[in-house]
C-alpha positions, 0 to 999 in steps of 0.5 A: 096845636092848630085847634088852639092857635088858629081860633085865637088868630081868627078871633083876634083878626075879626075883633080887630078889623070890625072894631077899627071899622066901627070906630071909623064909621061912628067917629068920622062925622061927615068925612066920607073918606073915613066912613068908606074906610070904616065900611070897608073894614066892617064888611071885611070882618063881617064877610070873613066871619061867615067862614071863620066862625064855622071854621073855629067851631069845626076846629074845636069840635069834630074837625073841618071835614065834618062841616063842609056845608057851613064852611062852603057857605062861608067861603061863598059869602066871603067871595062876594064880600071881598069883591065889595071890599075892592069896590070900596077900596076903589072908591077910597082911591078916587076920593083920596086923589079926587078922581073925576073923569073915570067912567071907563075905569068905573065900568071896568071895575063894576063889570069885573065885580059883577062877573066875579059875583055871578060866577060865584053863584054857579052850581059847578063851584060845589061850595058845600062839599069837601075838595070842590073843583079847583077849575071853578076856583080859578074861573071865579078868581080870574076877574077878581085877580084882574080887579086886584091888579088894577088896584095895585097899579092905581094905589102904588102909582098914585102913591109914588106920583104924589109921594104918599107913602101910605098909598104905596104901602096900600099897593104893597099890601094888596100885592102881598094879599094876592101873592099869598092867596093865589097859591091857596086857590091852586094848591091848598087842596093838595098841600096843607102847608099851602093853605097856611098862606091864608095867615099872611094873606089875612095879615096883609088885609089887617095892614090895609085897615091899619093904614086907614085907621092911622090916617083917621087917628091923625085926622081927628087929633 
C-alpha cells in the first residue's frame, strides 16, 4: 500500500506547490510581495523534489534501504532549501507589515540560517547511509528550530495585532509543521509510524502556500 499511496501523495504535493508558485511568479507583474510567495513555493517544491523523486523511485523499485545515497543527498538539499524557505518567509513578513528597522532581527535570522547550512555540510551527518546518527540530526536542527520559533511568534503576533487572519493562520501552519517534524528527527529511525508524521508536516507547508495563493487570487481580481 505504501508503494502506491505515498508516490501519489508526493506527486500531487510537488505538482501543487510548484504550479502555484510559478503562477504567482509569472502573473504578479511588479508585485514583489507575491513574487516572494511564488519564489518561496517553487523553492519548497524543487528542494523537496530532490528527496521525494528518489523516494518515489525507490518505493516503486527495490525499496528505500537500497537507495541510501540518493535519498541522503536529497535530504541534504532539502535541508538547505528549507532554510532558504524560512528566510523568504521572513522577507514576506517584513514586506507585508512594512518592517523597516530590523537590523538585529535580520542578523539573527541570517546567522541562524548560515549556522544551519554549515552544519549540514559536516561529514558527521552521514547523509549517504541508512540510519545516520540522530545526534547530528538534532545539532543541525537546533538553529532551524530557533528560526521556526521566531517566525511563529512574528507571524502569529503581528497577525493578531493587525487582525489579519491569514497571518495568524500562517503562524499556526508553521507551528504544526515543526510540531510534526521534530518527532521525526528524534524517533523516525526507531518507529515507522513516527516517520508518517511527515505527511501532515507536508500538508502544513501546502497550507502556507495556499494562504499566499489565496491572497494573490484576491489581489489580481
